[in-house]
C-alpha positions in Angstrom: -6.4 0.5 -12.0 -7.7 0.7 -8.4 -7.1 -1.5 -5.5 -9.4 -3.6 -3.5 -8.8 -4.4 0.2 -9.8 -7.4 2.3 -11.4 -6.3 5.9 -8.4 -8.0 7.8 -4.9 -6.4 9.0 -1.9 -7.5 7.3 1.5 -5.6 6.2 1.8 -7.7 3.2 0.4 -7.2 -0.5 -0.4 -9.4 -2.7 -0.1 -8.8 -6.4 -2.1 -11.5 -8.2 -1.1 -10.7 -12.3 -3.4 -14.3 -13.3 -3.9 -14.9 -17.3 -7.3 -17.3 -17.5 -10.6 -16.9 -19.1 -13.5 -14.4 -17.6 -14.2 -17.2 -15.6 -11.2 -17.8 -13.4 -10.7 -13.9 -13.6 -14.8 -13.8 -11.7 -14.0 -16.8 -9.3 -10.6 -14.7 -8.4 -12.1 -11.2 -7.9 -15.1 -12.3 -6.0 -13.3 -12.7 -2.6 -11.9 -9.1 -3.1 -13.8 -6.3 -1.2 -14.0 -2.8 -2.3 -13.0 -0.6 0.3 -13.9 2.6 1.0 -11.0 4.6 -0.1 -10.1 2.5 -2.6 -6.7 1.2 -1.6 -6.1 -2.5 -0.5 -4.0 -5.7 -0.4 -5.0 -7.3 -3.5 -4.5 -6.4 -7.2 -5.7 -8.4 -9.9 -4.8 -8.0 -13.5 -7.1 -10.5 -15.5 -4.7 -10.2 -18.7 -1.5 -9.6 -20.5 -0.7 -9.3 -24.0 2.0 -8.8 -26.6 0.6 -9.6 -29.6 0.3 -7.1 -32.5 3.2 -5.0 -31.1 1.4 -4.2 -27.7 3.3 -4.4 -24.1 1.7 -4.9 -21.3 2.9 -2.4 -18.3 2.4 -2.9 -14.8 2.9 -0.5 -11.3 2.3 -0.8 -7.8 2.9 1.8 -5.0 3.5 1.6 -1.4 1.2 4.2 -0.2 1.9 3.7 3.7 4.9 4.5 5.9 5.9 0.7 6.5 7.9 -1.6 4.1 5.5 -4.1 1.9 6.2 -7.5 0.0 3.9 -8.1 -3.2 4.1 -11.8 -4.5 3.6 -11.2 -8.4 2.4 -14.5 -10.4 1.9 -14.4 -14.3 0.0 -17.3 -15.7 -0.2 -18.1 -19.5 -3.6 -18.1 -20.9 -4.3 -21.7 -22.8 -3.8 -23.8 -20.0 -3.2 -21.2 -16.9 -0.1 -22.8 -16.2 2.6 -20.7 -14.1 5.3 -19.0 -16.0 6.3 -16.8 -13.6 6.9 -16.3 -9.7 8.3 -14.1 -7.5 8.5 -11.8 -5.0 8.7 -7.8 -4.8 10.3 -6.0 -1.6 9.4 -2.2 -1.5 10.1 0.2 1.0 7.9 3.1 2.3 6.3 4.8 -0.6 8.3 3.2 -3.3 6.7 2.4 -6.3 7.5 -1.0 -8.3 7.4 -0.8 -12.4 7.9 -3.5 -15.0 6.5 -4.3 -18.2 5.9 -7.9 -20.2 7.3 -7.2 -24.0 7.5 -9.5 -27.3 10.4 -11.8 -27.6 10.9 -13.8 -30.7 9.9 -17.0 -28.3 6.7 -15.7 -26.4 6.8 -13.0 -23.8 9.3 -12.0 -21.0 9.2 -9.5 -18.6 11.2 -6.9 -18.1 11.9 -3.9 -15.2 14.6 -0.9 -15.0 13.5 -0.6 -11.3 16.0 -0.4 -8.9 13.6 -2.9 -5.9 14.8 -5.6 -4.8 13.0 -8.9 -6.1 13.4 -12.6 -5.3 14.3 -14.4 -7.8 16.7 -11.2 -9.4 15.4 -10.3 -12.9 18.2 -9.7 -14.6 19.0 -6.7 -16.7 18.0 -8.4 -19.9 14.4 -9.4 -18.7 13.0 -12.7 -17.7 11.7 -15.1 -20.5 8.4 -16.5 -19.6 8.6 -20.3 -20.4 7.1 -21.4 -23.9 4.2 -23.6 -23.3 3.6 -24.4 -27.1 1.0 -21.7 -26.8 
């Protein structure tokens, strides 16, 4: 998935993993400007799923010689409630990878990546709250 760029200088990448209707995703992406090189500061994943044995995989690359901080948020689809909010800290040219996988109680995020996160993600993953969806 390509990244989009704002016209302002910033030392922070923002990754927004938003779940919701097409209308919500369309509204969020309307504020994003596509850069000439296809790289930028906001990445919107409009949907994650663990249905029918599927997993959702994420990877974000820091393409600069500067350290970066990513803001990562996940929302459940039915009512848009936040299920995870964390920061990911990337060193120069670093990549962060994770997956959203199915559990008996819904979904959780797992990663074997050694990049620092706040809050820290446990080795067994972080269970998303189940809001009876």
